[in-house]
Every structure is written in C-alpha cells, then in structure tokens.
N, C-alpha and C positions, 0 to 999 in steps of 0.2 A: 194323252200326251201333252196336256196343258198344265202350266204352273201359273198361279195367280199371286199378285201382291199389290199392296198400296204403297206408293211412293209419295212421301209427304215432306214439305219444306216448312220448317219452323223459323219464323222471322222475329227478331228481337231488336230492342233499342236499349243500349246500356244506360243505366242511371249512374253507376260508378264505373271505374276502370275494371274491365273483366279480362283476366289474363288466361291465355291458353299456352302453357309451357310447351317447349319443343318436344315433340313425340308423344304428347299426352292430351290432345283435345278430347278424345273419347273418355279418358279418365276424369276430366273435368265434368263431362256430361253425366257420368254415372253417379257422381256425388251421392246424394241421399235419395236418388230416384226411386229405388226399390222400396225404401221406407215410406216415402210419400205416396207412391202408387198403392201400397197396401192400405195406408190410412184412408185413401179415397175410395178404393174398390171393395174393401172388406168390412165386415161387421166387427166393431170393436171387441166383441166377445169371442171372436174366432179363435179356436185353440191352436191354429196353425194349419198350413195347407195339407199336410199329410193326414191330419185327423179330421179335417173339415168334411162334413157330409155333403156340402155343396161345391166341393172343389172342382168338379167337372165343368161347372158353369161359371166359376169364379174367374174374373178377368186377371186378378193378381196371380192366382195359381197357374193359369194357362200361360202367362207371359213370363213370370219370374221363377216359379217352381213347377214347371210342367211335368217333371218326372214324378210328382206326387199324385198325378191324376190317375194314371193306370200304368200297367206294364207296357214298356215300349219295345222297340226293336232290340234284337240280341246285341249285346256289347255296349248298350247305352245305359249306364247307371244314371247318368245325368243327361237329360235331353238337351239338344241345342235350343236356345231360346228363339222365338219366332220373329226376331227383328235384328236389324243392324243399323248402326249410325254411319253417316258419311259426313265427317267433319275435318278431313285432312287439310282442307284449305285454311283452317284456323290455326294450323300448327305454328307455334312460336309467335303468335300475334297477340295484340292487346286491343280490345275495343274501348275507345275513350268514351267518357260520358257524352251522351247524345248521338253516338255513332251506332249504326245498325250492324247486325251480324246475323248469320243464319247457319243452320245445319240441316241435313236431310235424314229422314228415317224411312227405312224400307221395312214394311210390316208384312209378314207371311201368314199370319193368322187371319184368314178371310171368312171363316165360318161364324165367328163371333165378333160382335162390334166392340172391339177393345180400343180403337183409335181415340175416342173421346177421353178415355182415362189418361192416355199420354198427354193430351192437351192440358187437362187439369193438373197433372203432376208437374209438367214443365212450367206451367204458369206459376205454380206455388214455389217450385224449386228456384226459378229465376228471381222471384220476389225475395226469397231467403238469401240468395247469393250463390255465385258459381266460382269455382276455382280458387287459387291462392288469394287470400284477402277477402274472399266471399263478396266479390263485386255483384251488386244487384242489377237486374235488368227487367224490362217489361216485355212480355210476349205480345206481339202486335198482331200476328196473323199466322194461320196455318193453311197452306195451299196443297191441293193434290198436284202432282207433277205427271206429265205425260212421259212416254218412253224416250223422248228426246231431251227431257229435262225442262221442258217448257211448262209454265204455270197453267194449271187447270182450275177447276172450281174451288171456292173457299170451303174449308172445313171449320175454320174459326176466324172471327173478326173481333178485335178488341173493342172497336167503336160500337158494334152492336151487342157485344158481350153475349154472343150466342155460339153454340157448337152445332153445326148442321149435320144432317145425315151424310155418311160417307158416300163418295162417288163409287161407281162400279170399279172393281180392281182391274189393273192391267193384266192381260192374259198373254202368256208366252208359249208358243208351240215348240216342242222338242223334236218334231219331225225333221229329218234331214232337209236342208235347203236344196232346191232344184238346181241352182247354179253350181257349177264345179268350182271348188275352192282348193287351191294348191299351196298357198302361203298365208300365214297369219303372223301378226306381231302382237305380243302381249306385254303391256306395261304394268309392272307391279308398283302401284303408286303409294302404297303404305306397307310397312314391314309385314312379310308373309312367311309363315312356317308351314311346310308341307311334310307330313310324315310318310316315310317309305319303309314299310315293315315296322320295326320298333325304333327306328332312328329318324332324325330330322334330315331331310334332303338338303345338301349344300347348294344345289342348283335346281331350277325348275325344268327337269326333263319332261317331255310331253306325256309319257304314260302316267307318271305320278300326278302331274297337274290335272290331266283330264279325269283320272280316277277320283281324286279328292273332290273335284267340282261335281262330277256325276253322283258320287255317294252322298254329298251334302244335299244336293237337290232332291234326290230320292228320299232321303230321311225326312227332310222338311215336308215334302209332299205326303209322306206316309203318316206323319204325326199331326199335321194341321190342315190337310186338304183332301185330295181324292184317293189317297192310298199310294203305295210304293210304285215305282216305275216298272212296267211289265216289259222288261228288255232282257237280253242275254248279256249279263254283266261280264262274264268271262270272255265271250267272243269279242265284245266291244273292246275289252282290255287288250286282247291279242292284236286287234287291228290298230289300236293306239300305239302299240310298240313299233309299228312300221313308220310312224311319223318321225322325221329327223329334226334335230335341233341344228339350225344352220348358223345361229348367232346367239350368244348369251352374254350379257353384260349386267351382272348383278353384284351388289355389294351388301355385306351384312351390316345391319344397324343395331347396335346394342342400346336398348332402352329398358328402364326398369320403372316400376311404380311401387310405392309403399302404401300398404293398406292402413287406412285411418282406424279401422276396427281392431286389427290384430297387431299392427306394427310390422308385419312381415313384408319383405321385399320380393316382388314377383317380376320375372323377366317378361317383357312385352315387345321384344325386338323381333328381327327377322330380316330376310333379304329384300331388297328393293332394286329396281332397275328395269331391264327389258330383255325379251328373248324373241327370236323368230323361228318359226317352224315351217317345214315343207313336207308335203305329201297329199294324200287324198283326205281332205279335212272337212268335207261337206257334212258328214254325219256328226262330227264333233262340234262344229261351230255353234249350233243352238245352245249347247251346254255351257260353253265358254262365254257366249253372249249373255246368257242368263246369270252366270257367275259374277257379272259386273254388278248385279243387284244383290245377290246372296252373299258375295264374298267367297273366298276359298281358303282352306287350311284351318289352322287353330285360332281360337280366340277372336273370331270374326265379329262377334256381337258389338264390341266397342270400337270397331273400325279397322282392325287388322285385315290383311288379305284382300284389299280393294285392288281390282284390276281394270284395265281398259284393253279392249280387243279391237284390232284393226285388220281388215283385209288388205293385202299388199300385192295381190296378183292381178 
C-alpha cells in the first residue's frame, strides 16, 4: 500500500523576459519538451516508440509514449504519463531578465532513472526559449523536495555542471490514518475536470472526487510501480457515498490553448475554488493527501487538477 514519487524543483534565471500567459504556465513548459526529450534519450535511427525493440527500457517511450510499451489496463488506449508539473504560481507572470523563477515536477516512474533526461531536456529547452516571444533562460539547479516542500539534495548544479544520482523517492502509505477525521477542506487550485459517468461533473461531490483520485493512483501504481491497489473498489465507493458535502464554492474557468503543431484549439479549463466534506474520512484521507502530488481528473500532466487538502476537525 505504498506509492513512491520524486518531487523536483527546477530553478532558472531569465536571460530575456519569459512570459507565462494567464491559465497557461503548463502550456509554456510543454513547448518542445517531448521533441527535445526524444532527441536526448533516443537513438537518431529509432523508427518510433511503437516499432522500437528497446522501447521497454527507453526513457522517452516510458515517459512520453508509455502506451507503446505493452498492453495496459482495460480502458486505457493512452496511458497517463508518469509525471505532472506544478507551475500555477507562474500564472500570468513575466520573469524579467536576471530574475529567477521555478516550477516543480512530480515524477512517478521510480523503477527507471529518467529524472536526468528531464534535466537535460529543460536545460536545452530554456536555452532555446520558453513561451510567447521565446524568452531564454538558464537552468541553475534542480533540487529534490521533501513532502513538506522543503529543499533536499541537489540533483543538478549549473556551477558544477553535473547531474547527480537521484535521491530515494518519497514513499506515501495508503493505509487509513489512525486518528479519526470527520471534516476535510479541499482547495482546487488549478482548473479541474472530473468525469462522472460519461459527463463532466459540475461540482466536486465527494464520491466522484475520491473515485477519480483513487483510480488515478491505482493506475499509476499499476503501470509504473508495484502493481494495482489490492482493495475493494466497489465497497470503498459505497462508503464514499456516505460523505456529505457541507460547503462548495467553485467557479468554472474557461481556458483554451492552440496547438502549434496542428493549429487546433483545445479546452483546458475546469472548476476552481473550494469544498468541505463531513463524515468518516480516515480511510479516504491518504488518497486525497497523495492526490496533492498526482493531481486528480483530466489532463493533469500539464498542471490541471492540482488540489490542497486540509483537516478542519
């Protein structure tokens, strides 16, 4: 019942003005990341992840085209990628020349050492330029973070120009907490989309919130770590239905992005705000606590579905 992850902080200094348009810091970071990552991690003669004989051990295939590796869980034609960005604090900001800025990366692939490839890819991507106007920046350092967000060991230091061995991943237990918990507050800090059946939920009712968090955690664990959770999904879902929503203040945010490759416009909005829940919450708390790192709902990889969970009893 453990889930492991690396939490990393990438620190930069801007050479030019680097803009992060409102609602789109994750879109700025995605840029040419996949293309650069593939150039760094793959053989130039690679025919593509689906045809590559070494795709099971290829860092690019595991991170950006994981569904090419093997058959995954039922219902997943495209696997969730094993990382998420946390850059909501950059929303609508501009880093002036000489100013520092950072974002965090949570990496769930802990069986293979893929973190150094992210370091190399973002070092090159920042040098080429980020966001509108392609403002250039220098990657100064990459630190491991502890579970409280404090800085841990260095993974990369520009002064030494070395990438070190990754630290041990953080480990989170999904066993119920011993203390009784009867009230929780959840802040939806970036636009969040939760599917209920075949529709998007207009509000974060507890059963759908918990189910989407639990299912995402179990899927990531099945694909990249120790296998799926050995729990009774149906019975946990029934118990989650007993949890009451006692306050819900969320608003829908309409945000779109335009693909530079296809020109198509994609919605990346969702609801944001806060909700409070009441009931016997001890068995559910570890899942929501971990969802602060994994994200919850749709399109989490680029920063959607970020939440903060607080006990209020």
